[in-house]
N, C-alpha and C positions, 0 to 999 in steps of 0.2 A: 177549462182552468187546466186541464191536465196537458193540452197541447202546449199551452203557455208556459207550463214547467220543464216539459221536454225541450222546447226551443230556448227556454233560459240555460238548461244544462249544456245544450250543443254550444251554445254561443260561449259558455264558460271554458268548455273544453278546446273551442277553437282558439281562444285568448290565450290559453296555457300553453297550447302547442305553439303558438306564435312567440309568446315570451319565452318558451324555453328554446325555440331556434334561434331567437334572438341573442339570448344569453350564451348560447353555444357558439354561435358565430363570433360574439364579443370577446369570448374566452380564447378562442382560435386567434383571433387578431392580436392578442397580447403574446400567444405561446408561438405563434408562426415565425417571426423574425428568428428568435432564439433556435427554434426546432430547424429552421432552413441553415442557419448557420452551422449547427451541430451535424445536419445531415452531410452538407458539403465538405466540411472540414473533418469530420472524425468517422461518421457512419460509412460514406462511400469508400474511403481509403481502407477501413477495417474489412469491408465486403470484397474488396478487390484483393486485399491481403491473402485471403483464403484461396482465391485463385491462383496469384502471382507465385504462391509459396511452392506450387507444383510445376511451375514453368521455368525456362531458361531466357531470361530477358535482361538487357544491358540498356533499356530505354531507348533505343534507335532503332530496333527492328521489330517484328511480330514475335510475341511470345510463343516459345515452344513449348508443348507439354511435355513434361519428363518424368511424370509420375513422382514416386517417392525418392527420386536420385538425390534431391536436395536434403532431404531428413539424413539419408543414409550417409550422405557426405558429411554433413554436421556431426553425426555420431562419431566418425573417423577423425574429426578436427580437433587436434588437441589445444587449439587456441580457443576454440568454443567451449570445450570442457573446462579450460582455466576461467573462462569468462562466467560460466554457471557457477563454479565454485567461488569465485571472488563476489559474485552477486549475493549468494547466501551468506557469505561471510559478512558483507557489509548489511544486509538487511536484517538478520536475526538480532545482532547486537543493537543495530540502530531502532528497530521498532521497541525494544525493552527500554532502552536507556531514554529515548525521547519521550514514551509514555510515561515513565515513571518521573522523570524530570519535570514534564508539562504538568501532570498532577501535583507534584509537590510546590510547584511555583503557583499554580492557581489556588491551592490551600493557603498558601503564604499569602497571596494578593487579594485574597477573598475578606479581607478585614475591613472594617469601617474605620480608617484612620485617614487623617489629612495627608495628602498627597500620594494617596495611592494610586490614582489615575495616572500620575507621571510615570511611576514604576511599571504599571501596566503597559503603557505606551513603549517605555523603555524596553521592556522585554518582548515586545511584538515588533520592534523595530528592524532587528536584524533580517526578518523574514522578508521584508519589502525593499531591502537594500540590494543593490546591484551586487550580482554574485561575483562579478570581476573584482570589485572592490572589496568584498569580503575574502576572496582568495588571496590577493595581494597583501592583504594586513595579516592574515593568518600564516602565510608562508614567510614574512618577516618574523613574525612571532616564533615559528617553528624552524627557524634557520639553524642548521646543525651548528654551526660556530659562534653564530653572534647573536642568536635569536634570545630574547628575555626569558623564554620556558627553559632552553638548556642551561642559560646562566643560573636560573634558579636552582635547577636540579643540581647543578655543580656546586652551588652554595649549601645545599643539602646533603653533598657528600657523595653524589653519583659520579664515579670517576669516568664512567663511557656513556654519557647520555644518548638517547636514541637519535638516529638520523633523520627521523620522519619522512619527509617526502623523497628524500633521495635514497632511502633504505626500502628494500623489498619486503623486509620484515615488517617495518613501522609505517609504511606508506597507507596502507588500508586503515589502521587504527587513526592515523590523522584525518583522514577523509572522515571517518566515522565521528571524531570529535567535532571537527567543522560542521558536518551535516547535523548532528545532533544539537549544536548551539544554535544553528541557524533556523532549524523548524520546531524548536520547542515552545517558541513563543506563540506561533500560529495554534498549536494544539493547546495551549494554555488557555488561550481565549475560548476555545471549545469548551474545556473542562470548568472554565468560569461562569460561562452561560449556563452549563448544566448544574453547577452549585448554587447558583441564584434561583433555580426553579425548586428547590427543596425548602419546604416550610420551615420557618424557624421555630414554629410551636414545637416541632418534633425534637428540636434540640433542647428547648427549654423544659419539656416534659423529662428527657433523658437526666438533665441536670438536676432535677427534682428528685428522681429516682436514683441518684447518687452514681450515675455512669460516668466514667473518666473519658479523657480526650480519645483514648484508643477505642474504647467501647462505641463512642458516640459515632467515631469514623467507621467502624466495622459493622454496625448495625443500621446506621442511618443516611451516612455520606456515601458509602461504597454500593449499597443496593439503590440508593437514589441517583447514582451516577451510571448504572448499567446501560442505559440507552446512549448516553454519550459515550461512554467506554467502548462500546461496540462499534459505533460510527468511528471513532477515531483509531481503533486498532485496523477496521477494514481500510480506510483512506491512507493510514500511516504504512500499512502493508503494502499496498498497490504503488504508492509513490517510492517506496524504498527498493522495491524489484525493478522499477523503471528509472532508477538513478542514472544520470547521465551529465546535466550540466556542470555539477560540482566535479566530478572526475575529469571531464574535458578541461576544465580552465585549470585545476589545481595540479595534476600529475599528468593529463595526456595518456591514461592507462598505464603508466609505467610506476616505478622502474622495471622493464620487462613486461610481465602480465600481471603484476602484483596489485593492480586497481583497474583491470581490463574486466569491464561488467558485460552482460549481454546487450545492452543498450549502445554501449560504446562499439562493440563488435559489429551491430547492425549499422551504425553510422558508418564505419571504416569500410566495412564490404560494399554498402550501397554506392559510396562514393568512389571507391576503386583505390584507397588508400591502406588497404591491409595487406598488399604485397600478393593478394590472389587473383587479381584483376585489375588491368589497365583502365578500363572504361567503366568500372562498376558492374555489380550483379544484384539487380533488384529482385530477381526470383530468388537468389539464395539469402540474400538479406530479409526478404519476406518469410522464408522458411524458419529463419532465427526468430523472427517477429512472432510467428505462429507458437514457437516454442515458449516465448516470454508470455505470450496471451494465455497460454494453457497453464503455465505456472501461477500467473496472477489470478486466473478463474479458480484452479485447485485451492489456493491459499484462502480465496474469498469463501468458497463453498464450505471448507474447514471452519472458517469462523462463524458461519451461519448456522451450521450443525452444533458447534459448540455452545453457540448462544441459545439456540433452541433446546438443547439437552439440560442447561442451567435453569431454564424456566419450568421443568417439569418434575414432579415427584416421581421417582423411579427407584427400582432396586439397583443396588451396587454394581451388580453383573453387567448391567445395560453399557456402563461405560467401556467395557472390555473391548468390543468391535471399535468404538472410537479410537481408543488407545492404540489397538493393533492396525488401524488404517493409518494413523500418525506415524507409526514406527516402519511400515511398508514404505510410505512416501520418503522418509527419512533415508532408509535402505536405497530405494532407487536412485534418489539424487546422488548418494554417496557412491554407488556403482557406476553411475554415468560419469561422476568426475573424476574417479581414478581409473577408469577405462578397464574395467573388468569384463567377463563375457556379457554380450548385449542381452542374453536370455537372464542375467540377474536384475538388470532393471526394468526389463519387460514384465517378468514374473512379479517384481515389486510394484509396479504401476497397476498391473492386473489385480492383484490383491488389495491394493489400496481402494480402487474403485468398486470391489466386492464388498469389502468391509464398511465404506461409506454409504455404499447403496443400501446395505442391510440395516446401517444406523438410521439413514433418513426414512426407511419403511418403518422402522421401530418406533421412531420419534413421531410420526403421523399417527400410527396406531394408539399409542399413548395419549396424544391429544384429543383425540376422538373419544376415548375412553373416559378421559378426566372431564370432557365437556359434557 
């Protein structure tokens, strides 16, 4: 009898293992096509970038190892400094404006009214429209002499309306306006999906308790949207720092370097159209790509740390290293853009790493204690 029971258990284990292997193979069969495409198109070029950033290569010969020469050259390049400054100039207002307007639009279109599906589709439509078509229309609207926007401003009494894309002062605000208008529909859909996961019973209970609209938003909607908000801010920050297509089509980096972003600098250097090389410098462009990668990584890590901090019950002083790290990061970027002593931004970056390492370690300790 015991032999029969043991053999039955062995058979069940073998069947379980076979089923597990079959399910694993089935899962990999679904994942493999997308993973192979991701590896070939994204992962392999990124890995090669880490090597090419320290070489001198124009895509025709053998890469020559140059060490930190490309990074030192970037630190002395005033055009690249301007590109870093203009990238932050675009990214910071764009992140806040797009996030706030997308959330407001989602709250407005979350009502159960007739025809609301049409307005949701209309709000999302700019995101899937050709960027060239969008830029043509907006350049006509923002035309300094005959554009409807400036005509409306003159009607309101503005004697000298902005020059928009032909003005070094107003070209980046014009790009920010168009970028925000184009992308807020996409993030509106993400917020809308998050809003529809919040139970309606919570709002009904809040109304019974006498909570007004602001109270319901502050204590129900906003906490319920935290996972969505975190995802939106991460994706929005990464896309903002990588801005290229809108700048390329709308202003071509000009006038001067007023809309010259890091991605646009990489594009021009790699193709040899920046005036630094006639045949392109892929090693130099890879070094600039490495800087952009580090910036996106630092911003993403900061968002993860801030998100973890808000989940924990903690003393007020635990926020001080986080705030100090953000200040050091801002000082380092400012020092790099205004071409001060290299020690200023190097010390700023080192302090940023130290403060955030301490913040992450302290957060992990708090999580273990509260668990």
